matplotlib code that plots the C-alpha trace (Angstrom):
import matplotlib.pyplot as plt

x = [0.0, 1.4, 1.5, 1.6, 2.2, 1.3, 3.3, 2.1, 4.4, 3.0, 4.3, 2.7, -0.1, 0.3, 2.2, 0.9, 4.3, 3.9, 0.6, 1.6, 5.3, 5.0, 3.8, 7.4, 8.1, 5.6, 5.6, 6.9, 8.3, 9.1, 10.9, 7.7, 4.8, 1.3, -0.8, -2.9, -6.6, -6.5, -3.6, -5.7, -8.6, -6.3, -4.6, -8.0, -9.3, -6.0, -6.3, -9.9, -9.0, -6.2, -8.5, -11.3, -9.0, -7.0, -9.3, -6.3, -7.0, -4.6, -3.1, -0.1, 1.0, 4.6, 5.2, 7.8, 7.5, 7.0, 3.5, 2.5, 3.4, 1.4, -1.6, -1.3, -1.2, -4.3, -6.1, -4.9, -6.3, -9.6, -10.2, -9.7, -12.2, -15.6, -18.4, -21.3, -24.5, -25.4, -29.0, -30.2, -30.5, -33.9, -35.4]
y = [0.0, 3.4, 6.2, 9.9, 13.1, 16.5, 19.5, 23.1, 26.0, 29.4, 32.9, 35.0, 37.4, 41.1, 42.9, 46.1, 47.9, 47.5, 49.4, 51.9, 52.7, 54.9, 51.9, 51.0, 54.4, 53.9, 50.1, 48.3, 45.5, 47.2, 44.0, 42.0, 43.6, 42.0, 41.2, 43.9, 43.0, 42.3, 39.9, 38.0, 37.7, 36.7, 34.0, 32.6, 32.5, 31.0, 28.2, 27.6, 27.5, 25.0, 22.8, 22.9, 22.2, 19.4, 17.9, 17.3, 17.7, 19.6, 17.6, 19.7, 23.4, 24.4, 28.1, 30.7, 32.5, 35.9, 37.4, 37.7, 34.0, 32.9, 35.0, 33.4, 29.9, 30.7, 31.5, 28.2, 26.3, 28.3, 27.8, 24.0, 23.6, 22.3, 24.8, 23.5, 25.5, 26.5, 26.6, 29.8, 29.5, 28.8, 31.7]
z = [0.0, -1.0, 1.5, 0.5, 2.4, 1.0, 2.0, 1.3, 1.9, 2.4, 2.9, 5.5, 4.6, 3.9, 6.6, 8.3, 7.8, 4.0, 4.2, 6.8, 6.7, 9.8, 11.9, 12.8, 14.3, 17.1, 17.4, 20.5, 18.3, 15.0, 13.7, 14.1, 12.3, 12.4, 9.4, 7.8, 7.8, 4.0, 4.7, 7.2, 4.8, 1.9, 4.1, 5.1, 1.5, 0.1, 2.6, 1.7, -2.0, -1.3, 0.6, -1.9, -4.9, -3.3, -0.7, 1.5, 5.2, 7.3, 10.1, 11.2, 10.8, 11.4, 11.7, 12.5, 15.8, 14.1, 14.8, 11.2, 10.6, 13.7, 12.5, 9.1, 10.6, 12.7, 9.5, 8.0, 11.0, 11.0, 7.3, 7.6, 10.4, 9.4, 9.8, 11.9, 11.9, 15.4, 16.7, 18.2, 22.0, 23.5, 25.4]

ax = plt.figure().add_subplot(projection="3d")
ax.plot(x, y, z, "-o")
ax.set_aspect("equal")
plt.show()
C-alpha cells in the first residue's frame, strides 16, 4: 500500500508595515509587524481554496515565531475547520 504526504508551503499574509510605513516608528516591536486586515482575509481565502482544490485535510501546521506568521497559521487552521451551523439559544 502506498502512502503519500502532502506539504504546502505558504508565505505570511500582507504585513501592516507594508501598508503603513510609519507603523514601525511607534511600534513596541518594529521588527515583528502584524498582518494587515487584508492579509488575514487573503490567508484565510487562500487556505480555503487549497483545501477545496486538493481535498487534502490539514493535520499539522509548522510556523515561524513571528507574529505575522502565527496570525497566518491561525487562518490556515480556522479555514480548515468544518463549519457547523449553530442553533439559536432557546429563550
